[in-house]
C-alpha positions as CSV (number, residue, x, y, z in Angstrom):
1,M,-0.1,-0.1,-0.1
2,I,1.1,3.5,-0.6
3,K,-0.1,6.6,1.1
4,I,0.2,10.1,-0.5
5,R,-0.3,13.3,1.4
6,R,-0.6,16.6,-0.6
7,K,0.5,19.7,1.2
8,N,-1.6,22.9,1.1
9,G,-0.5,25.9,-0.8
10,Y,-2.0,28.8,-2.9
11,A,-1.1,27.4,-6.3
12,D,-3.5,24.9,-7.7
13,S,-5.6,24.9,-4.3
14,M,-8.8,24.2,-6.3
15,R,-7.4,21.7,-8.6
16,K,-6.5,18.0,-8.6
17,Y,-3.3,16.3,-9.2
18,K,-3.3,13.0,-11.3
19,I,-1.2,10.4,-9.7
20,I,0.7,8.2,-12.3
21,L,2.0,4.7,-11.3
22,D,4.1,2.9,-13.9
23,N,2.7,5.3,-16.6
24,N,-0.8,4.5,-15.8
25,Y,-3.4,6.7,-14.1
26,L,-3.8,5.7,-10.5
27,G,-6.1,8.3,-9.1
28,D,-6.4,12.1,-8.0
29,I,-5.5,14.1,-5.0
30,N,-6.8,17.3,-3.8
31,Q,-5.2,19.9,-1.6
32,G,-4.7,18.6,2.0
33,E,-5.8,15.0,1.2
34,I,-4.2,11.8,2.3
35,N,-5.0,9.1,-0.2
36,S,-4.0,5.3,-0.1
37,F,-3.8,2.9,-2.8
38,E,-3.0,-0.8,-3.0
39,V,0.0,-1.5,-5.2
40,A,1.4,-4.8,-6.3
41,P,4.9,-5.8,-4.8
42,G,7.7,-5.0,-6.9
43,E,9.6,-2.0,-8.5
44,H,7.5,1.0,-9.5
45,T,7.7,4.5,-10.8
46,I,5.4,7.3,-9.6
47,Y,4.9,10.9,-10.4
48,L,2.2,13.5,-10.6
49,K,0.6,15.4,-13.5
50,I,-1.4,18.5,-13.8
51,D,-2.2,19.7,-17.5
52,W,1.2,19.6,-19.3
53,C,3.4,19.9,-16.2
54,R,4.6,17.2,-13.9
55,S,6.6,16.3,-10.9
56,N,9.9,14.5,-10.6
57,K,9.8,10.7,-11.1
58,L,10.5,8.5,-8.1
59,D,11.4,5.0,-8.4
60,F,10.7,2.6,-5.4
61,Y,10.4,-0.9,-4.3
62,I,7.5,-2.2,-2.3
63,S,7.2,-5.5,-0.6
64,E,4.0,-7.3,0.3
65,N,2.3,-5.7,3.4
66,D,4.7,-2.9,3.2
67,V,3.3,0.8,3.5
68,I,5.4,3.6,1.7
69,E,4.4,7.0,2.5
70,F,4.7,10.0,0.1
71,E,4.4,13.8,0.3
72,C,3.6,15.9,-2.8
73,G,2.8,19.5,-3.6
74,S,3.6,22.4,-6.0
75,S,7.0,23.9,-6.5
76,L,5.3,27.4,-6.6
77,R,5.7,28.2,-2.8
78,G,7.1,31.4,-1.5
79,W,9.0,33.6,-3.9
80,R,8.9,30.7,-6.6
81,F,5.2,31.7,-7.0
82,F,6.3,34.9,-9.1
83,F,8.1,32.6,-11.6
84,A,4.9,30.8,-12.6
85,F,5.5,31.4,-16.2
86,I,9.0,29.9,-16.1
87,Y,7.7,26.7,-14.3
88,I,4.8,26.1,-16.8
89,T,7.2,26.5,-19.8
90,F,10.9,25.8,-19.2
91,L,10.5,23.9,-15.9
92,K,7.3,21.9,-16.6
93,N,8.7,18.7,-15.1
94,K,9.5,20.5,-12.0
95,Y,6.2,22.2,-11.5
96,L,5.0,19.7,-8.9
97,W,7.2,17.6,-6.6
98,I,6.9,14.3,-4.9
99,K,9.1,12.6,-2.2
100,T,9.2,9.9,0.2
101,V,8.5,10.4,3.8
102,D,11.1,9.0,6.2
103,K,8.8,6.9,8.5
104,F,11.6,6.4,11.2
105,N,12.8,9.8,11.7
106,K,10.5,12.5,10.2
107,Q,12.0,15.4,12.1
108,Y,15.5,15.1,10.6
109,S,14.7,13.4,7.2
110,Y,16.4,16.3,5.5
111,L,19.8,14.9,6.5
112,A,20.6,11.7,4.8
113,K,22.6,9.2,6.7
114,G,25.2,8.0,4.4
115,E,29.0,7.6,4.3
116,N,29.3,10.9,2.2
117,N,26.8,12.7,4.5
118,M,25.0,13.9,1.5
119,R,22.1,16.4,2.0
120,V,18.5,15.8,1.1
121,C,16.2,18.8,0.3
122,K,13.8,19.6,3.2
123,N,11.3,20.9,0.5
124,C,11.2,18.0,-2.2
125,G,13.5,15.2,-0.8
126,S,16.0,15.2,-3.7
127,T,19.8,14.9,-3.0
128,M,21.4,18.3,-3.0
129,V,24.6,19.1,-4.7
130,D,27.3,20.4,-2.3
131,G,30.2,22.9,-2.7
132,Y,28.6,26.0,-3.9
133,K,29.3,29.6,-2.8
134,V,27.1,32.6,-2.9
135,K,28.3,35.5,-5.0
136,I,26.6,38.8,-5.2
137,N,28.1,41.7,-7.6
138,N,31.2,39.5,-8.4
139,S,32.3,39.0,-4.9
140,T,32.0,35.9,-2.9
141,I,30.2,36.3,0.4
142,L,31.2,33.1,2.0
143,A,34.9,33.8,1.4
144,N,34.6,36.3,4.0
145,M,31.9,34.6,6.2
146,T,32.9,32.5,9.2
147,I,30.6,30.9,11.7
148,A,32.5,31.5,15.0
149,K,32.2,31.0,18.7
150,K,34.8,30.8,21.4
151,G,37.2,28.0,20.5
152,F,35.2,27.3,17.2
153,S,35.6,28.9,13.7
154,E,34.4,27.5,10.5
155,K,33.5,28.8,6.9
156,P,30.2,27.6,5.8
157,T,29.2,25.7,2.5
158,V,26.2,25.9,0.4
159,A,24.3,22.8,-1.1
160,V,21.7,23.4,-3.8
161,C,18.8,21.2,-4.6
162,P,18.7,20.6,-8.4
163,I,15.0,19.9,-8.5
164,C,13.4,22.8,-6.7
165,G,16.3,25.4,-6.0
166,E,16.2,25.1,-2.3
167,I,19.5,26.1,-0.7
168,S,21.2,24.9,2.5
169,L,24.0,26.7,4.3
170,Y,25.9,24.6,6.7
171,I,29.2,23.8,8.2
172,E,31.1,20.6,7.5
173,K,33.0,20.0,10.8
174,I,30.3,19.6,13.4
175,D,32.3,17.5,15.6
176,K,33.7,20.7,17.0
177,V,30.4,22.3,17.8
178,K,29.8,22.2,21.5
């Protein structure tokens, strides 16, 4: 069984998203709804559609008697709402998003537990790309920025989500944080 929860938001608030499983229509989901669907055990691909736009595609494996939870919504949240034209034309496959919900540790699901300590986007659940710096007017802000406290000093790093554009400012050596 899969459960899908659609977050509330202004964009598409009165419209349904189509749930597509293995390139077949599975059902619809309205704003604020939680829908459940029985799914055969095995490998599957899920995504959402609205008109000519869609979400990212997620591959997953489900066992018999297993329940996988998903969360979905529109990428047009906050300041991105002003870029609706760009999302419906150039970023039409990123207009919506879908991600799995970490059943075991929902509060910290944005931090992936892996050997490379990869970051996972809080907004859409995608793996973020590390190593960026923030530049304004051809000068690097982070080159001059330091997170400091008595006995601790570290330059921050930026990770960027390639799906929704979310950024994360963080320090790498957290073992020194007291």
